[in-house]
C-alpha positions in Angstrom: 19.5 97.9 -190.0 19.4 95.8 -193.2 16.7 95.9 -195.8 15.6 92.4 -194.8 15.1 93.6 -191.2 13.0 96.6 -192.4 10.8 94.3 -194.5 10.2 91.8 -191.7 9.6 94.6 -189.1 7.7 97.3 -191.0 7.0 99.2 -187.7 10.7 100.2 -187.8 10.5 101.6 -191.3 11.2 105.3 -191.8 8.8 107.7 -193.5 7.9 107.2 -197.1 10.1 109.5 -199.3 7.8 109.3 -202.3 8.6 108.1 -205.8 12.1 108.3 -207.4 12.5 107.9 -211.2 16.0 107.0 -212.2 17.8 105.7 -215.3 20.7 103.4 -215.6 23.1 104.3 -218.4 26.6 103.5 -219.6 28.4 101.5 -222.3 27.6 98.1 -223.7 28.3 95.3 -221.2 28.9 97.6 -218.2 26.3 95.5 -216.4 23.2 97.8 -216.3 20.6 94.9 -216.8 22.4 92.8 -214.2 22.4 95.7 -211.7 18.7 96.2 -212.1 18.1 92.5 -211.8 20.1 92.5 -208.6 18.1 95.4 -207.2 14.8 93.6 -208.0 16.0 90.3 -206.7 17.5 91.6 -203.4 14.6 93.8 -202.6 12.2 90.8 -203.1 10.5 92.4 -206.1 10.6 89.2 -208.1 7.8 86.6 -207.8 8.5 82.9 -207.4 7.3 82.0 -210.9 9.6 84.7 -212.3 12.5 83.2 -210.4 11.7 79.8 -211.8 11.5 81.1 -215.3 14.8 82.9 -214.8 16.5 79.8 -213.5 15.3 77.9 -216.6 16.5 80.6 -219.0 19.9 80.8 -217.2 20.3 77.0 -217.5 19.6 77.2 -221.3 22.5 79.6 -221.5 24.7 77.1 -219.7 24.9 79.1 -216.5 24.6 77.6 -213.0 23.8 80.8 -211.3 20.8 83.1 -212.0 21.4 85.5 -214.9 19.8 88.5 -213.3 20.1 90.6 -216.5 17.3 88.5 -218.0 14.8 90.2 -215.6 15.1 93.4 -217.7 16.0 92.1 -221.2 12.4 91.5 -222.2 12.8 91.4 -226.0 13.7 88.2 -227.8 16.1 90.2 -230.0 17.9 91.5 -226.8 18.3 88.0 -225.5 19.7 86.7 -228.8 22.2 89.6 -229.1 23.0 90.0 -225.4 22.4 93.7 -225.5 19.6 96.0 -224.4 17.9 97.7 -227.4 14.7 99.3 -226.0 14.2 101.1 -222.6 12.9 98.5 -220.1 10.9 100.0 -217.2 10.7 98.2 -213.9 9.2 99.1 -210.5 10.1 98.1 -207.0 9.7 99.5 -203.5 11.5 99.6 -200.1 10.1 100.8 -196.8 11.7 104.2 -197.6 10.3 104.9 -201.1 9.0 103.6 -204.4 11.2 103.4 -207.5 10.7 103.5 -211.3 13.8 102.3 -213.1 14.5 102.8 -216.8 17.2 100.5 -218.1 18.5 102.4 -221.1 20.5 101.0 -224.1 24.3 101.1 -223.9 25.0 100.8 -227.6 25.6 104.2 -229.3 23.1 103.3 -232.0 20.3 103.4 -229.4 21.3 106.6 -227.5 17.9 108.2 -228.6 16.1 105.7 -226.4 18.3 107.0 -223.5 17.2 110.5 -224.3 13.6 109.6 -224.0 14.1 107.9 -220.6 16.3 110.7 -219.2 13.8 113.4 -220.0 11.5 112.4 -217.1 14.2 111.1 -214.7 15.0 112.5 -211.3 18.4 110.7 -211.1 20.8 108.8 -213.3 23.1 105.9 -212.3 26.0 105.9 -214.8 27.8 102.5 -214.8 31.5 102.2 -215.5 33.2 98.8 -216.0 36.1 98.9 -213.6 38.3 97.1 -216.2 37.6 99.7 -218.9 37.3 103.0 -217.1 35.6 106.1 -218.6 34.6 105.5 -222.2 33.1 107.8 -224.9 29.6 106.5 -224.3 30.1 107.1 -220.6 30.8 110.8 -221.4 27.9 111.0 -223.9 25.3 109.6 -221.5 26.6 111.9 -218.7 26.4 114.9 -220.9 22.9 114.1 -222.2 21.6 113.3 -218.7 22.9 116.7 -217.6 21.5 118.4 -220.7 18.1 116.9 -220.0 18.0 118.4 -216.5 18.9 115.3 -214.4 20.3 116.9 -211.2 21.4 113.8 -209.3 24.0 111.5 -210.8 25.5 108.4 -209.2 28.6 107.0 -210.8 28.6 103.2 -210.0 32.0 101.7 -210.8 30.9 98.1 -211.5 32.6 94.7 -211.8 35.0 95.6 -208.9 35.2 91.8 -208.3 37.1 91.5 -211.6 39.8 93.9 -210.5 40.3 92.4 -207.1 38.2 95.1 -205.3 41.2 97.4 -205.7 40.6 100.8 -204.2 43.3 102.3 -206.5 41.3 101.3 -209.6 38.2 103.0 -208.1 40.1 106.2 -207.3 41.7 106.4 -210.7 38.3 106.1 -212.4 36.8 108.7 -210.1 39.6 111.1 -210.9 39.2 110.6 -214.7 35.5 111.1 -214.5 35.8 114.3 -212.4 38.3 115.7 -215.0 35.5 115.4 -217.6 32.4 116.3 -215.6 33.7 119.3 -213.6 32.7 122.0 -216.1 29.1 120.7 -216.1 28.7 121.6 -212.4 26.4 118.7 -211.6 24.3 119.6 -208.5 24.6 116.2 -206.8 27.4 113.8 -207.9 28.4 110.6 -206.0 30.7 107.7 -206.7 30.1 104.1 -205.4 32.1 100.9 -206.1 29.9 97.9 -206.7 29.7 94.4 -208.0 26.2 93.9 -209.5 27.0 90.2 -210.1 27.9 89.4 -206.5 25.7 92.1 -204.9 28.4 94.0 -203.1 27.3 97.6 -202.2 24.1 97.3 -204.2 21.5 96.4 -201.6 23.7 94.9 -199.0 27.3 96.0 -198.3 29.1 92.7 -198.7 32.5 91.9 -197.1 34.9 92.9 -199.9 35.2 96.7 -199.9 35.7 97.8 -196.3 37.8 100.7 -197.6 34.7 102.4 -198.9 32.8 104.2 -196.1 29.9 105.7 -198.0 26.4 104.4 -198.5 25.6 101.5 -200.9 23.7 102.2 -204.1 20.2 101.5 -202.8 20.8 103.6 -199.7 22.1 106.5 -201.8 19.0 106.3 -204.0 16.8 106.3 -201.0 18.5 109.4 -199.7 18.0 111.5 -202.9 15.7 114.5 -202.2 13.4 114.3 -205.3 11.4 117.4 -204.8 8.2 117.7 -206.8 9.5 120.6 -208.8 6.7 120.6 -211.3 4.1 121.2 -208.6 6.0 124.3 -207.5 6.2 125.9 -210.9 3.6 128.3 -212.5 0.5 126.7 -214.0 0.9 125.2 -217.5 -2.0 123.2 -218.9 -1.7 122.5 -222.7 -5.2 121.8 -224.1 -5.5 118.4 -225.8 -9.2 118.3 -226.6 -12.3 120.5 -226.4 -15.0 118.4 -224.9 -18.6 119.2 -225.7 -21.7 117.3 -224.6 -24.5 116.1 -226.8 -27.5 118.0 -227.9 -29.5 119.8 -225.3 -26.6 121.0 -223.2 -24.1 123.8 -223.5 -21.3 122.1 -221.5 -17.8 122.8 -222.8 -14.6 121.6 -221.1 -11.0 121.8 -222.0 -9.2 118.5 -221.4 -5.5 118.2 -220.9 -2.7 117.2 -218.5 -1.4 119.7 -216.0 2.3 119.8 -216.8 3.2 122.1 -213.9 1.7 124.1 -211.2 -1.6 123.7 -209.3 -5.1 124.4 -210.5 -7.9 125.5 -208.2 -11.6 125.9 -208.6 -12.1 129.7 -208.7 -8.5 130.5 -209.8 -7.9 133.0 -212.5 -6.1 131.6 -215.5 -4.8 133.1 -218.8 -6.0 131.5 -222.0 -3.3 131.4 -224.6 -3.5 132.2 -227.6 -6.4 134.6 -227.1 -4.7 136.4 -224.2 -7.9 136.6 -222.2 -8.2 136.0 -218.5 -11.0 133.9 -217.1 -11.9 131.9 -213.9 -12.0 128.2 -213.4 -15.6 127.2 -212.8 -15.0 123.5 -212.3 -12.3 120.8 -212.5 -13.6 117.4 -213.7 -11.8 114.1 -213.6 -12.8 110.4 -213.7 -13.4 110.7 -209.9 -15.9 113.6 -210.4 -15.6 117.2 -209.6 -12.4 118.4 -207.9 -11.6 121.5 -205.8 -7.9 121.3 -206.8 -5.7 119.3 -209.1 -1.9 119.2 -209.2 0.9 118.6 -211.8 0.6 115.2 -213.5 -3.2 115.1 -213.3 -5.3 114.7 -216.5 -8.4 116.9 -216.1 -11.3 118.6 -217.9 -11.5 122.3 -217.0 -14.7 124.2 -217.2 -14.3 128.0 -217.5 -16.8 130.8 -216.5 -16.4 132.6 -219.8 -16.9 131.5 -223.4 -13.5 131.8 -224.9 -12.2 130.6 -228.3 -9.8 127.8 -227.2 -8.7 124.8 -229.2 -6.2 122.0 -229.2 -2.6 123.4 -228.9 -3.7 126.4 -226.8 -2.7 126.6 -223.1 -4.2 127.6 -219.8 -1.5 129.3 -217.8 -0.7 131.4 -214.6 -1.7 134.9 -215.6 1.0 136.5 -213.4 3.9 134.2 -214.7 2.9 133.4 -218.3 5.0 131.6 -220.8 6.3 133.6 -223.8 4.8 133.2 -227.2 7.6 132.5 -229.6 7.9 132.2 -233.4 11.7 132.1 -233.2 13.6 130.0 -230.7 17.2 129.1 -229.9 17.7 125.6 -228.5 20.0 122.7 -228.0 19.1 119.6 -230.0 20.2 116.0 -229.9 20.1 114.7 -233.5 18.4 111.3 -233.3 18.1 110.2 -236.9 20.5 107.8 -238.6 20.2 110.1 -241.6 22.8 113.0 -241.3 21.7 116.6 -241.5 23.7 118.6 -244.1 24.1 122.3 -243.2 24.0 123.1 -246.9 20.4 122.0 -247.0 19.4 124.8 -244.6 17.2 126.7 -244.4 15.3 125.0 -247.2 14.8 121.8 -245.0 11.2 121.7 -243.6 10.2 120.1 -240.3 7.3 119.8 -238.0 8.0 120.9 -234.4 5.9 119.2 -231.8 5.7 121.1 -228.5 3.2 120.0 -225.8 0.0 119.5 -227.7 0.8 121.9 -230.6 2.4 121.0 -233.9 3.7 123.7 -236.2 5.8 123.9 -239.4 9.4 124.9 -238.7 12.6 125.7 -240.4 16.1 125.2 -239.0 17.6 128.6 -239.7 21.2 127.9 -238.5 23.5 125.4 -236.9 25.4 127.7 -234.5 27.7 125.2 -232.9 28.2 121.5 -232.2 29.3 120.1 -228.8 32.1 117.5 -228.6 30.7 115.3 -225.9 34.1 113.9 -225.1 35.8 117.3 -224.4 32.7 119.5 -224.0 34.3 121.9 -226.5 32.0 123.8 -228.9 32.8 123.8 -232.7 31.3 126.8 -234.4 29.3 126.5 -237.6 29.5 122.8 -238.2 29.1 121.3 -241.7 26.2 119.1 -240.5 25.0 116.7 -237.8 25.1 112.9 -237.5 23.3 110.7 -235.1 23.8 111.5 -231.4 25.4 114.9 -232.1 24.4 117.8 -229.8 24.2 121.3 -231.3 23.0 124.8 -230.6 20.5 125.9 -233.3 18.0 128.6 -234.3 14.5 127.8 -235.5 11.8 129.8 -237.2 8.2 128.7 -236.7 5.1 129.3 -238.8 3.0 129.8 -235.7 3.8 130.8 -232.2 4.3 128.2 -229.4 4.1 129.0 -225.7 7.4 128.2 -224.1 9.6 128.5 -221.0 13.3 127.8 -220.8 14.0 124.1 -220.4 16.0 124.9 -217.2 12.8 126.4 -215.8 10.2 123.9 -217.0 11.0 120.6 -218.7 7.5 120.2 -220.2 7.2 123.6 -221.9 10.9 123.9 -222.6 11.2 120.7 -224.7 10.1 119.7 -228.2 10.8 117.2 -231.0 11.5 117.8 -234.6 9.7 115.4 -237.0 10.2 114.9 -240.8 7.0 116.3 -242.4 7.0 113.5 -245.0 7.9 110.3 -243.2 6.8 111.4 -239.7 10.1 110.1 -238.4 11.4 111.8 -235.2 14.7 113.5 -236.1 15.7 115.4 -233.0 14.9 116.2 -229.4 15.3 119.9 -228.4 15.7 121.9 -225.2 14.7 125.6 -225.5 17.2 128.1 -224.1 
């Protein structure tokens, strides 16, 4: 059954599989923006006025057909340069599920934007131009997506129309990619040949690649089992704000976002940093009092005991608590255009921001740097430049409450900030 048939006859639609967050990544001009435009257009997620504006913009460029890439290239600077600079988020839905897409920059200079998008993604679509094959930026984006915990990766070999829909080209690229990615042991890895410009094997199959027997891109995205892993993890609620009422009342609540786990009224929780256990008296949201709240909800928690809790502290599962750490080992992606000289360590000072806590930090050592092209580790590097990935050790002025990034993305991640300029220098994943 085609997507069109499902839309016209909703009674035939299968059960809703929830929301899937995915990114598109790859090198410049691999066709990421065009692919997303094709998905939006062919799933009827574009309004008539948007189509009319798209047609006018395409004509101004001297194109007879719609330039679908303009549906995501929202910045004027992007349209002038013909590249995607920022991360463009788009939303669409099919009868099977809802989607949130992040169109990430292809140019190496903007890899840091891709890091931001991948940190919350369930899946990644890595585009490869069939004429160019696997490029350094393809490897970099793949490694970073894997590093950031993206478990589902679809390699979409695009522009198959420009190589005559040749199966041999697709198989050669598949073989080259597998040679690079095999050591990473990606949990779910798929390969799909597509033509985003023509629409082949994006939403509809098209007539040109009968040799490919697998699902099209949209069907593959619909099949991904995006389990709500955060909800199944132990409770982690970093406190953002202590809420007190006006005079004449002793109300005190602790506001924050539940990063993982489930919070029940009457549940026992551990207050970190005090180490005291207490019981949840009430959970307050904009909708009023709640008996239960799950990961992703922003709530105001009222406790039965009067405990010294402030911003940066955490309410956690008392049986599976995070560890308090003043020294951590982590993998970082250096995001700054200013290089880091190892000779400046450990004198260099940073601010480490983790959940709602910010603490002074020193980078004690650069243990190794990862070559994203070969996945080899080079011990004791002389420094880091933009987009380098390295294993490091950090010393903190105050403890933070952490889990391994592999266990919990929210409490296992941090950023390093320049204490003078407030510029974000690196994104980190705690070992």
